[in-house]
C-alpha positions in Angstrom: 177.6 305.9 63.0 177.3 305.3 66.8 175.7 302.1 68.1 173.1 304.2 69.9 172.1 305.6 66.5 171.8 302.1 65.0 169.5 301.1 68.0 167.4 304.2 67.5 167.0 303.3 63.8 165.9 299.8 65.0 163.2 301.3 67.0 161.9 303.4 64.1 162.3 300.3 61.7 160.4 298.0 64.1 157.4 300.3 64.2 157.6 300.9 60.4 157.6 297.2 59.7 154.7 296.4 62.2 152.6 298.8 60.1 153.8 297.4 56.7 153.3 293.7 57.5 150.4 294.2 59.9 151.5 291.4 62.2 149.8 291.9 65.5 150.9 288.6 66.5 154.4 288.6 68.3 155.0 284.9 67.4 154.4 285.6 63.7 156.7 288.6 63.8 159.4 286.6 65.6 159.1 283.7 63.0 159.0 286.0 60.0 162.2 287.9 61.3 164.0 284.5 61.9 163.2 283.5 58.4 164.4 286.9 57.1 167.6 286.6 58.9 168.1 283.2 57.3 167.5 284.7 53.9 169.9 287.7 54.5 172.6 285.3 55.9 172.3 283.2 52.6 172.9 286.4 50.5 175.9 287.3 52.6 177.3 283.8 52.0 176.7 284.3 48.3 178.7 287.6 48.5 181.4 285.8 50.5 181.7 283.1 47.8 182.0 285.7 45.2 184.5 287.7 47.0 186.7 284.6 47.1 186.0 283.8 43.5 184.3 280.4 44.5 181.0 281.2 42.6 180.4 279.7 39.0 181.8 282.0 36.2 178.4 283.1 35.1 177.5 284.5 38.6 181.0 286.0 38.9 180.5 287.9 35.6 177.3 289.5 36.8 178.4 290.1 40.4 178.5 293.7 41.8 181.2 293.9 44.4 179.2 296.9 46.0 176.8 294.4 47.4 179.2 292.8 50.2 178.9 295.8 52.6 175.1 295.9 52.1 174.7 292.3 52.9 176.6 292.6 56.2 174.4 295.4 57.1 171.2 293.6 56.2 172.4 290.7 58.5 173.2 293.1 61.2 169.8 295.1 61.0 167.8 291.9 60.8 169.4 290.3 63.7 168.9 293.6 65.8 165.2 293.6 64.9 164.8 289.8 65.8 166.5 290.7 69.3 164.1 293.6 69.8 161.1 291.3 69.0 162.3 288.8 71.5 162.9 291.5 74.1 166.6 290.8 74.2 168.6 293.7 75.6 171.3 293.7 72.9 173.7 296.1 74.5 173.8 294.1 77.7 174.2 290.8 75.8 177.0 292.2 73.7 178.8 293.5 76.9 178.4 290.2 78.6 179.7 288.2 75.4 182.6 290.5 75.1 183.5 290.1 78.7 183.3 286.4 78.4 185.5 286.3 75.4 188.0 288.5 76.9 188.2 286.3 80.1 188.6 283.2 78.0 191.8 284.7 76.2 193.3 286.4 79.2 193.7 283.2 81.2 
């Protein structure tokens, strides 16, 4: 998948979610997506703990290793939806951040 394809999906998903949740209020959409991002990050953290066998035995016994990639995807998609809601040009933000990181380590 190309990054442009992901951004196209974000456009479609954003419109779908607006209809599904019916939030006309931009502030509510931003707050809801921020809370959702926290939820998704928590689920990713659970998967990381399980990956490193740091969960309690009962959780590890019921753990499905296929969940880890999906949790990464959930965090990325939710973060992109939040960026869109807040009118952040994520491509420019990423380019700028990567440039900053490269400069830090090239000096």
